[in-house]
C-alpha positions in Angstrom: -13.6 -6.2 19.2 -10.2 -6.2 20.9 -7.9 -9.2 20.9 -8.3 -9.6 24.7 -12.1 -9.5 24.5 -12.2 -11.8 21.5 -10.0 -14.4 23.4 -12.2 -14.2 26.5 -15.3 -14.8 24.3 -13.6 -17.8 22.6 -12.8 -19.4 26.0 -16.4 -18.7 27.2 -18.0 -20.4 24.2 -15.6 -23.4 24.5 -16.5 -23.7 28.2 -20.2 -23.5 27.5 -20.0 -26.2 24.8 -18.0 -28.5 27.1 -20.7 -28.1 29.9 -23.6 -28.9 27.6 -24.9 -32.5 26.8 -23.5 -33.9 23.6 -26.8 -33.5 21.8 -27.1 -29.9 22.7 -23.5 -29.0 22.0 -23.7 -30.5 18.5 -27.2 -29.3 17.7 -26.0 -26.6 15.3 -26.6 -28.0 11.8 -23.7 -28.6 9.5 -23.7 -26.5 6.4 -24.8 -28.2 3.2 -21.8 -29.6 1.4 -20.9 -31.2 -1.9 -17.9 -32.9 -3.4 -15.5 -31.3 -5.8 -13.1 -33.5 -7.7 -10.2 -32.0 -9.6 -7.8 -33.6 -12.1 -4.8 -31.6 -13.4 -2.5 -32.7 -16.2 0.7 -31.2 -17.5 0.8 -29.9 -21.1 2.0 -33.3 -22.3 -1.0 -35.1 -20.6 0.9 -36.6 -17.7 -0.2 -36.1 -14.1 0.6 -32.7 -12.7 1.8 -32.0 -9.2 1.5 -28.8 -7.2 -0.9 -26.8 -5.0 -4.5 -25.7 -5.5 -6.4 -22.7 -4.1 -10.2 -23.2 -4.0 -12.0 -19.9 -3.5 -15.7 -19.3 -3.2 -16.8 -16.7 -5.7 -18.5 -14.7 -2.8 -15.4 -14.9 -0.7 -17.1 -16.9 2.0 -14.8 -19.9 1.9 -11.3 -20.9 0.7 -9.1 -24.0 0.9 -5.4 -24.5 0.2 -4.9 -28.1 -1.1 -2.3 -30.4 -2.7 -2.6 -32.5 -5.8 -1.7 -36.2 -5.2 0.7 -38.3 -7.3 -2.0 -38.9 -9.9 -2.7 -35.1 -10.3 -6.0 -35.3 -8.4 -7.7 -34.1 -5.3 -11.2 -34.6 -3.8 -12.7 -32.3 -1.1 -16.0 -31.6 0.5 -16.9 -28.0 0.6 -20.0 -25.9 1.4 -22.4 -25.6 -1.5 -21.4 -22.5 -3.5 -19.8 -21.3 -6.7 -16.0 -21.7 -6.8 -12.9 -20.5 -8.7 -9.8 -22.7 -8.8 -6.2 -21.7 -9.0 -3.4 -24.2 -9.8 0.2 -23.6 -8.9 2.2 -26.3 -10.7 5.4 -27.9 -9.4 7.3 -29.1 -12.5 10.6 -29.9 -10.7 9.9 -30.6 -7.0 6.3 -31.4 -5.7 7.1 -29.4 -2.6 8.2 -26.3 -4.4 5.3 -25.0 -6.6 6.3 -22.4 -9.2 4.3 -19.3 -8.3 5.3 -17.6 -11.6 3.3 -20.2 -13.5 0.0 -20.1 -11.6 -3.1 -20.4 -13.7 -6.8 -20.2 -13.0 -9.2 -22.8 -14.4 -9.8 -23.1 -17.3 -6.5 -21.8 -18.6 -6.7 -18.2 -17.4 -4.1 -15.8 -16.0 -6.2 -13.9 -13.5 -9.0 -14.2 -11.0 -11.3 -11.9 -12.9 -11.0 -14.1 -16.0 -11.5 -17.4 -14.3 -14.6 -19.6 -14.7 -16.8 -20.5 -11.8 -17.8 -24.1 -10.9 -21.0 -24.8 -8.9 -20.9 -27.3 -6.1 -24.4 -28.3 -5.0 -25.5 -29.8 -1.6 -25.0 -33.6 -1.8 -23.7 -33.4 -5.4 -20.4 -34.1 -7.1 -18.7 -31.6 -9.4 -15.8 -32.9 -11.6 -13.3 -30.5 -13.0 -10.4 -31.3 -15.4 -7.6 -28.8 -16.2 -4.6 -29.0 -18.5 -1.7 -26.8 -17.6 -0.8 -24.3 -20.4 2.8 -24.7 -21.7 5.1 -22.0 -20.4 5.9 -19.7 -23.3 8.3 -16.9 -24.0 7.7 -13.2 -24.4 10.1 -10.8 -26.1 9.8 -7.2 -24.8 10.9 -4.1 -26.6 10.4 -0.5 -25.5 10.1 2.8 -27.4 10.0 6.5 -26.4 6.3 7.5 -26.0 7.0 11.0 -27.4 9.3 10.3 -30.3 8.7 6.6 -31.0 12.4 5.9 -31.0 13.6 2.5 -29.8 15.0 2.5 -26.2 18.2 0.7 -25.5 18.9 -1.2 -22.2 15.3 -2.1 -21.6 14.5 -4.1 -18.5 11.4 -6.2 -17.6 9.9 -8.7 -15.2 6.6 -10.5 -14.6 5.7 -12.5 -11.5 9.3 -12.6 -10.4 10.5 -13.7 -13.8 12.9 -11.7 -15.9 14.4 -8.7 -14.1 17.3 -8.6 -16.6 18.2 -5.8 -18.9 19.4 -6.1 -22.5 20.1 -4.0 -25.6 16.9 -3.1 -27.5 15.0 -6.2 -26.4 14.9 -9.0 -23.9 13.0 -12.3 -23.6 11.3 -13.6 -20.5 11.4 -17.4 -21.0 8.5 -19.0 -19.2 5.2 -17.3 -18.7 1.6 -18.6 -18.7 -0.1 -17.9 -22.0 -2.8 -15.2 -21.9 -3.0 -11.6 -20.6 -0.2 -10.7 -18.3 1.0 -7.6 -16.5 4.7 -6.9 -16.8 6.9 -4.2 -15.3 9.0 -2.4 -17.9 11.7 0.1 -17.1 15.1 1.4 -18.3 18.5 0.8 -16.8 19.5 4.5 -16.8 16.3 5.9 -15.4 15.7 8.2 -18.3 12.1 6.9 -18.7 9.4 6.2 -16.2 8.7 2.6 -15.3 5.3 1.3 -16.3 3.1 -1.8 -15.7 2.1 -2.9 -19.2 -0.8 -5.2 -20.2 0.6 -7.7 -22.7 -0.5 -11.1 -24.2 1.6 -14.2 -24.1 0.9 -16.6 -27.0 1.0 -20.3 -26.3 4.0 -21.9 -27.9 5.0 -18.7 -29.8 7.7 -16.1 -29.2 5.2 -13.2 -28.9 6.6 -9.7 -29.0 5.3 -6.8 -26.8 6.3 -3.2 -27.7 5.8 -1.0 -24.7 5.8 2.8 -24.8 7.7 4.5 -21.9 7.2 8.1 -21.0 10.5 10.1 -20.7 11.2 11.1 -17.1 11.7 14.6 -15.9 14.9 15.6 -14.1 15.9 18.2 -11.5 19.5 19.4 -11.2 20.9 21.7 -8.5 23.7 22.1 -6.0 23.5 21.9 -2.2 25.6 24.4 -0.2 26.1 25.7 3.3 23.8 28.7 3.7 26.4 30.7 5.7 29.6 29.9 3.7 28.5 28.7 0.3 30.6 25.6 0.6 29.3 22.5 -1.1 27.5 20.0 1.1 27.6 16.3 0.3 25.1 13.6 1.5 22.0 15.8 1.3 19.1 13.8 -0.2 16.2 15.2 -2.1 12.8 14.0 -3.0 9.6 15.6 -4.3 6.0 16.0 -3.0 3.0 17.2 -5.1 3.0 21.0 -4.9 1.2 22.3 -1.8 0.3 19.0 -0.2 3.3 18.3 2.1 2.7 14.6 1.4 6.2 13.0 1.3 6.6 9.7 -0.6 7.0 6.3 1.0 9.3 5.2 -1.9 11.5 7.3 -4.3 12.4 9.2 -6.3 15.5 10.0 -4.2 18.9 11.4 -4.9 21.8 12.6 -2.8 24.4 15.3 -3.4 28.0 14.3 -4.2 31.2 15.6 -2.8 30.9 18.8 -5.0 27.3 19.4 -3.8 25.9 18.4 -7.1 22.5 16.7 -7.1 20.5 15.2 -9.9 17.1 13.8 -9.3 15.8 11.4 -11.9 12.7 9.4 -12.5 10.3 12.2 -11.8 6.9 12.5 -13.4 5.9 15.7 -15.2 3.9 18.0 -13.0 4.2 20.6 -10.3 6.3 19.6 -7.3 7.9 20.9 -4.1 11.4 19.8 -3.2 12.2 18.3 0.3 15.9 17.9 1.3 17.1 15.9 4.3 20.8 15.4 5.0 22.0 12.0 6.0 22.1 10.9 9.6 24.9 12.5 11.6 25.0 15.6 9.4 25.2 19.0 11.1 22.7 20.4 8.6 18.9 20.4 8.9 16.1 19.3 6.6 14.0 21.8 4.7 11.3 22.4 2.2 13.1 24.3 -0.5 11.7 27.8 -0.5 12.2 30.7 -3.0 15.1 32.2 -1.1 16.0 29.6 1.6 14.6 26.8 3.7 11.2 26.6 5.3 9.3 24.1 7.5 6.0 24.9 5.8 5.3 23.1 2.5 2.8 25.9 1.6 5.7 28.3 1.4 7.9 26.0 -0.6 9.1 26.8 -4.2 7.0 25.1 -6.9 9.1 23.4 -9.5 7.2 22.6 -12.8 8.5 19.7 -14.8 7.9 18.5 -18.3 8.4 15.0 -19.7 12.0 14.5 -20.9 13.2 17.9 -19.7 15.7 18.9 -17.1 15.1 21.8 -14.8 17.9 23.5 -13.0 17.0 24.8 -9.5 19.0 27.6 -7.8 21.4 26.3 -5.2 19.8 24.8 -2.1 21.1 26.6 1.0 21.2 24.4 4.1 21.1 25.8 7.6 22.3 24.0 10.7 20.0 21.6 12.4 18.1 21.9 15.7 16.2 19.4 17.8 12.6 18.9 18.9 12.0 16.6 21.8 9.2 16.0 24.2 6.9 13.6 26.0 3.5 12.7 24.6 0.6 12.1 27.0 -3.1 11.5 26.9 -5.3 14.5 27.6 -7.9 12.1 29.0 -5.6 10.3 31.6 -2.4 12.2 31.8 -0.5 8.9 31.2 2.3 8.7 28.6 1.4 7.5 25.1 3.9 4.7 24.6 3.2 3.6 21.0 3.1 5.6 17.9 5.0 8.0 15.6 5.8 11.7 15.4 6.4 12.7 11.8 6.2 15.4 9.1 3.8 13.5 6.9 1.7 10.3 6.8 3.7 7.1 6.6 3.0 4.1 4.5 3.1 0.6 6.1 5.9 -0.6 3.9 8.4 2.2 3.2 12.1 2.7 3.1 11.7 6.5 3.5 10.5 7.6 6.9 9.8 11.2 7.9 9.7 11.0 11.7 10.5 8.9 14.7 8.8 6.5 17.1 7.6 7.1 20.6 9.5 5.1 23.2 8.2 3.2 26.3 8.0 6.4 28.3 6.2 8.4 25.5 9.2 10.5 24.7 10.5 11.3 21.2 13.5 13.2 19.7 13.9 14.6 16.1 17.3 16.1 15.7 17.6 16.6 11.9 15.2 19.6 11.3 16.3 22.9 9.9 15.7 26.1 12.0 12.1 26.8 10.9 8.6 26.4 12.0 7.4 22.8 11.6 3.9 21.2 11.9 4.1 17.7 13.5 1.8 14.8 13.0 1.0 12.4 15.8 -0.1 8.9 14.8 -1.0 6.5 17.6 -3.3 3.4 18.0 -5.5 4.6 20.8 -5.9 8.3 20.1 -7.2 10.2 17.0 -4.6 11.1 14.4 -3.8 14.8 15.0 -1.4 17.5 14.1 0.4 19.7 16.7 -2.2 21.8 18.4 -4.7 18.9 18.5 -6.2 19.6 15.0 -7.2 17.4 12.2 -5.5 19.0 9.2 -2.0 20.4 8.4 -3.1 23.9 7.6 -4.6 24.2 11.1 -1.5 22.9 12.9 0.3 24.9 15.6 3.9 24.9 14.3 6.9 24.1 16.5 9.9 26.5 16.2 13.3 24.9 15.7 16.5 26.9 16.5 19.9 25.9 15.1 22.0 24.1 17.5 19.3 24.2 20.2 16.6 22.0 21.6 12.9 22.9 21.6 10.5 21.0 23.9 7.0 20.2 22.6 5.0 17.8 24.8 1.4 17.6 23.6 -1.5 16.0 25.5 -3.3 14.1 22.7 -7.1 14.2 22.4 -8.8 10.8 22.4 -11.1 11.9 19.7 -14.6 10.7 18.9 -15.2 6.9 18.8 -16.4 5.9 15.3 -17.7 2.3 15.4 -20.0 -0.1 13.6 -20.5 -3.3 11.7 -18.7 -4.1 8.4 -20.3 -6.6 6.0 -19.9 -7.8 2.5 -22.6 -7.6 -0.2 -24.3 -10.7 1.2 -24.4 -9.3 4.7 -21.6 -11.4 6.2 -18.9 -10.0 8.5 -15.8 -9.0 6.5 -12.3 -7.9 7.2 -11.3 -4.6 5.6 -9.2 -1.5 5.9 -11.0 1.8 6.5 -9.5 5.3 5.9 -11.2 8.4 7.0 -10.6 11.6 5.0 -11.4 15.2 5.9 -14.3 16.0 3.5 -13.0 19.5 2.7 -9.3 18.9 2.1 -9.2 15.2 1.4 -6.4 14.7 4.0 -6.3 11.4 5.9 -7.6 11.9 9.4 -7.9 8.3 10.6 -7.6 4.7 9.7 -8.3 1.3 11.1 -8.1 -2.4 10.1 -11.1 -4.5 11.0 -10.7 -8.3 11.3 -14.0 -9.6 12.7 -16.8 -7.5 11.1 -16.7 -4.8 13.8 -14.4 -1.8 13.8 -13.5 0.9 16.2 -11.6 4.1 15.1 -10.7 7.4 16.9 -11.3 10.5 14.8 -11.2 14.1 15.9 -14.8 15.4 16.2 -16.2 18.6 14.7 -15.4 17.7 11.1 -17.1 16.2 8.1 -15.4 13.0 6.8 -15.7 10.6 3.9 -14.8 6.9 4.4 -12.8 4.8 2.0 -12.7 1.0 2.3 -10.5 -1.8 0.8 -11.0 -5.5 1.2 -10.6 -8.8 -0.6 -8.3 -11.7 -1.0 -7.5 -13.1 -4.4 -9.3 -10.1 -5.8 -9.0 -6.7 -4.3 -12.0 -4.3 -4.0 -12.1 -0.6 -3.1 -14.7 2.0 -2.7 -16.3 4.7 -0.6 -19.2 5.0 1.8 -22.0 4.8 0.8 -21.6 2.8 -2.4 -19.4 5.2 -4.4 -16.5 4.1 -6.6 -14.5 7.3 -6.1 -14.2 10.2 -3.6 -16.3 12.5 -5.7 -19.4 10.4 -5.0 -18.6 9.6 -1.4 -21.2 10.5 1.3 -20.1 13.0 3.9 -20.6 12.1 7.5 -20.4 14.7 10.4 -18.3 13.5 13.3 -19.7 14.8 16.6 -17.4 16.7 18.9 -17.8 14.1 21.6 -19.3 10.7 22.3 -19.7 8.0 19.8 -20.7 7.9 16.1 -22.2 4.5 14.9 -21.7 4.0 11.2 -22.4 0.5 9.7 -20.7 -0.1 6.4 -21.5 -2.5 3.7 -18.7 -3.0 1.2 -19.2 -3.9 -2.5 -17.2 -5.6 -5.2 -15.8 -2.6 -7.0 -12.4 -3.7 -8.4 -9.5 -1.8 -6.9 -7.4 0.2 -9.4 
């Protein structure tokens, strides 16, 4: 349901309620409720202050509450099973310390927490003692050789973040299982999220194995003159996919053209190079003998853990421009919101591979090398599609860029087939979730939507089979695939008709997200 439709519906319900007699307007029965009373003490037994999250185990209800001066609270809630999280405030009652949150009784995560039943008309009393913040000493060693790693860095829940020789100590953590981020100062090893155990009152020691990173070295030069080019930045994409990262690794060439890319996992990769803004040079996928706009033609670089691979000089050509106006094939009107890019973009990203449409539906990309490029069009009211109005990259009509010149490409976007339906949790209640549609043959993303009221509407190009992934949850995150699969190999394929509407009701489950 659109925001406008939902708002009108809200006003209509309110107006109807106001027009009815008091007895009719209040005829709907109140849900059965019970009383939950919570008492929280500090490790020394004195009253605790802070905030409390009260969460129904079936995700149907939640409350955010405050402990009073006596460390207590009392609240009426719908009869259900609940989990309770306490965020203590040791210094200032108005500033709870999120790094010391604990779930009742004395647990560090939602999945470990106990449940407490509140019955209709009954009273449930819960008492919790805060666990004493305890230190954790972190050491790291090379996963291949077992040798100690110097200048190790670590943090957990915002604590730590410092680096030290051979080991460091994070001073105040909640005892129990914790996930900590461990990395090295020089980037010679890959960062990892390690599962460790903090021991109450003791200086526990966690030894974390870090895998050596792979490295790429090369030089960047002018394709015509061989002169070094500075400020050309390189990243990697899994070989043959064209899927550029939303976050690193990233490295840029220095004044001599030298470039060293660190923190790369072992595997097979393609290199993508984009000069910094204002450069006369154009971006490229690094090919065997020069640049290309097609990742399928890019050079494959195979990397091993702890090894450095030297790639032949990257030869940059001068940039050209693609510009145009995007319209709707259905109406002829400009499409005024969306993105034109080389790859899918993540919501939170410091690396972007395209540009936004303006209020007139126009766009301009002026940093591409003189090659043939597929372009991806992502908008809110049309199906996701590649240049040529197709669903996958390999089918795309490429757009030719010429050095120093401007190419016009003004597509009329297809609306796509409307895919819609209800979205419910395991108990049959409406739920909010993110849905992602994948081409069943290639696995590429061909559409996505976020539902907020138990109904979703998405536009997907018809004539293809898709699988549907979902993700939902609050304090716990769940992810899976239609129809009940935990991974894409078991997902049910759905054929999207070429035109019209596909109705697909989805029921999500509580498969923990990984």
